[in-house]
C-alpha positions in Angstrom: 146.7 120.0 104.6 146.4 117.3 102.2 148.2 113.5 103.2 148.9 111.1 100.0 149.1 107.6 101.4 148.9 104.5 99.8 145.5 102.9 99.9 147.2 99.8 101.2 148.5 101.9 104.0 144.7 102.7 104.5 143.8 99.4 104.4 146.6 98.4 107.0 145.3 101.3 109.4 141.6 100.0 109.3 142.2 96.8 109.9 144.4 98.2 113.0 141.7 100.1 113.9 139.1 97.5 113.8 141.3 95.3 116.1 141.6 98.2 118.7 138.0 98.5 118.4 137.2 94.7 119.6 140.0 94.7 122.4 138.6 98.4 123.8 136.2 97.9 127.3 136.0 101.0 128.8 134.9 104.5 127.9 138.0 106.5 127.9 139.6 104.1 125.0 136.4 104.9 123.3 137.1 108.4 123.4 140.8 108.0 122.4 139.7 105.8 119.2 137.3 108.6 118.4 139.9 111.3 118.5 142.1 109.0 116.4 139.3 108.9 113.8 138.9 112.4 113.7 142.2 113.1 113.1 142.6 112.0 109.3 139.3 113.2 108.9 140.4 116.8 109.8 143.7 116.5 107.7 141.9 115.3 104.5 139.2 117.8 105.1 136.6 115.4 104.8 133.1 116.4 104.9 131.2 115.2 107.9 127.8 115.2 105.8 129.0 112.8 103.2 130.1 110.3 105.9 126.9 110.5 107.5 125.1 110.3 104.0 127.0 107.0 104.2 125.9 105.6 107.2 122.3 107.1 107.2 120.3 103.8 106.7 122.3 102.0 109.0 122.1 104.8 112.1 118.2 104.4 111.5 118.3 100.6 111.9 120.3 100.6 115.1 117.7 101.8 117.5 115.4 99.1 116.1 118.4 96.8 116.7 119.1 97.8 120.4 115.1 97.8 121.2 115.1 94.3 120.4 118.2 93.3 121.8 117.2 95.0 125.5 113.7 93.2 125.2 115.3 90.0 124.2 117.9 90.1 127.0 115.6 91.2 129.9 113.5 88.0 129.1 115.8 85.5 128.1 118.5 86.4 130.6 119.0 87.7 134.4 120.5 91.0 133.9 119.2 93.9 135.1 118.1 96.4 133.0 120.9 99.0 134.1 123.5 96.0 133.3 121.6 95.5 129.8 121.9 99.4 129.4 125.5 99.6 130.4 126.7 96.3 128.1 124.4 97.6 124.7 126.3 100.9 125.3 129.5 99.4 125.1 128.5 97.3 122.1 126.7 100.7 120.5 130.2 102.7 120.9 131.9 99.6 119.2 129.8 99.4 116.5 129.2 103.2 115.5 133.4 103.6 115.6 133.6 100.8 113.0 130.8 102.1 110.9 132.2 105.9 110.7 135.7 104.4 110.4 134.6 102.3 107.6 132.7 105.3 105.9 135.9 107.3 106.2 138.0 104.9 104.5 135.5 104.7 101.8 135.8 108.2 101.7 139.5 108.5 101.4 140.4 105.5 99.1 138.5 103.8 96.3 138.3 100.5 95.2 140.0 101.0 91.9 143.1 102.8 93.5 143.2 99.6 95.9 143.3 97.0 93.2 145.9 99.3 91.3 147.9 99.3 94.3 147.7 95.6 94.6 148.7 95.1 90.7 151.8 97.5 90.9 153.0 95.2 93.9 152.4 92.3 91.7 154.0 94.1 88.6 157.1 94.9 90.5 157.5 91.3 91.7 157.7 90.0 88.2 155.8 86.8 89.2 154.2 85.3 85.6 151.0 84.3 86.3 147.9 84.1 84.0 145.5 83.3 87.2 146.4 85.7 89.0 146.0 88.0 85.9 142.4 86.8 85.6 141.7 87.2 89.4 142.8 90.7 89.2 140.7 91.6 85.9 137.8 89.7 87.6 137.8 92.3 90.6 138.1 95.2 88.3 135.0 93.8 86.2 132.9 93.0 89.4 133.7 96.8 91.0 132.5 98.1 87.7 129.7 96.1 87.2 127.3 97.8 90.0 128.7 101.5 88.8 127.5 100.2 85.3 123.9 99.0 86.7 123.4 102.0 88.8 123.7 104.5 85.5 121.1 101.9 83.7 118.8 102.4 86.4 119.1 106.6 86.6 119.3 106.5 82.6 115.7 104.9 82.7 114.5 107.1 85.2 115.7 110.3 83.3 113.7 108.9 80.1 110.7 108.4 82.2 111.2 112.1 83.3 111.7 113.1 79.8 108.5 111.2 78.6 106.3 112.7 81.0 105.7 109.9 83.1 104.4 110.5 86.4 107.1 109.5 89.4 106.3 106.8 91.7 106.5 108.4 95.1 106.2 105.3 97.3 109.4 103.5 98.0 107.9 99.8 97.9 106.9 100.8 94.6 110.4 102.1 93.4 111.6 99.0 94.4 108.7 97.1 92.6 109.7 98.9 89.7 113.3 98.7 89.5 113.0 95.1 90.4 110.7 94.5 86.9 113.5 96.4 85.2 116.8 94.1 86.9 116.6 91.0 84.6 117.2 93.4 81.5 119.5 95.5 83.0 121.8 92.4 84.5 121.6 90.8 81.0 123.0 94.0 79.4 125.8 94.5 81.3 126.8 91.0 81.1 126.7 91.6 77.3 128.8 94.4 77.9 131.3 92.6 79.8 131.7 89.9 77.3 132.4 92.1 74.3 134.8 93.9 76.7 136.5 90.6 77.4 136.4 89.6 73.8 138.1 93.2 72.7 140.8 92.4 75.5 141.8 88.8 73.8 141.4 90.5 70.4 144.5 93.0 71.7 146.6 90.4 73.1 145.3 90.2 76.9 147.4 87.4 78.6 150.5 87.5 75.9 152.8 89.6 78.4 152.8 88.6 82.3 152.8 90.5 84.4 150.6 93.0 82.6 151.7 96.7 83.0 149.3 98.9 84.8 148.7 102.5 83.1 148.1 104.1 87.1 150.9 102.5 89.0 150.7 103.3 92.9 154.0 103.1 94.8 154.8 103.3 98.2 156.6 106.5 99.6 158.4 107.7 102.8 155.2 109.0 104.6 153.5 105.4 104.1 156.9 104.0 105.8 156.7 106.8 108.5 153.0 105.7 108.8 153.5 102.5 109.3 156.9 102.1 111.4 155.1 104.7 113.8 151.9 102.2 113.8 154.3 99.3 114.6 155.9 100.9 117.4 152.2 102.3 119.0 150.9 98.7 118.7 154.1 97.0 120.2 153.7 99.9 123.5 149.8 99.1 123.6 150.7 95.4 123.7 153.2 95.7 126.2 151.4 98.1 128.7 147.8 97.5 128.3 
């Protein structure tokens, strides 16, 4: 089943989910939040493996964090071991829900589509502001910078394999090798961004305000239904919680 929602609708749902996760204090509420998290994943056919791939580094770090927390809590506070475990269990459930909800959000949306949706709203408002257009363009270039940098690193790795150079096996040496390439990569990416800005100025950037958008993303009836339902659910939660 395919559900097409505006990216801003997903942003509102994510913020609401964060608020509920921070306000939740009992285990039954966490179970309901987990069910709520699984519903969009099922409807959008999101692979659980892809979500785990996004958060696997954080999941490996969490046990270390919890061990430090338990040790410092037992040393510096008067809580018992059982009380500390109960407190950290609630915090762990909250952190895991937030991490997995953010990973699901990143699977369902893309930073460029969110910017396109924001620009669509700005374009439909018809407000003329060069500073706002420059701000949107800065966000586009910023989100494109990191994929461009990753492509440069992958290109160098492919060239090293093509030349028959032995690959670096240890993680620390790989990081050290990439760090030695980073200054040149950053300078090259900044030069490409400067050439792009020059080309935009030549083609008349800023002469027409607000600028048009190639792929407008508008709100539809499904977005209205979801947001109205969310409003009533939050109202009921505030009244009866």
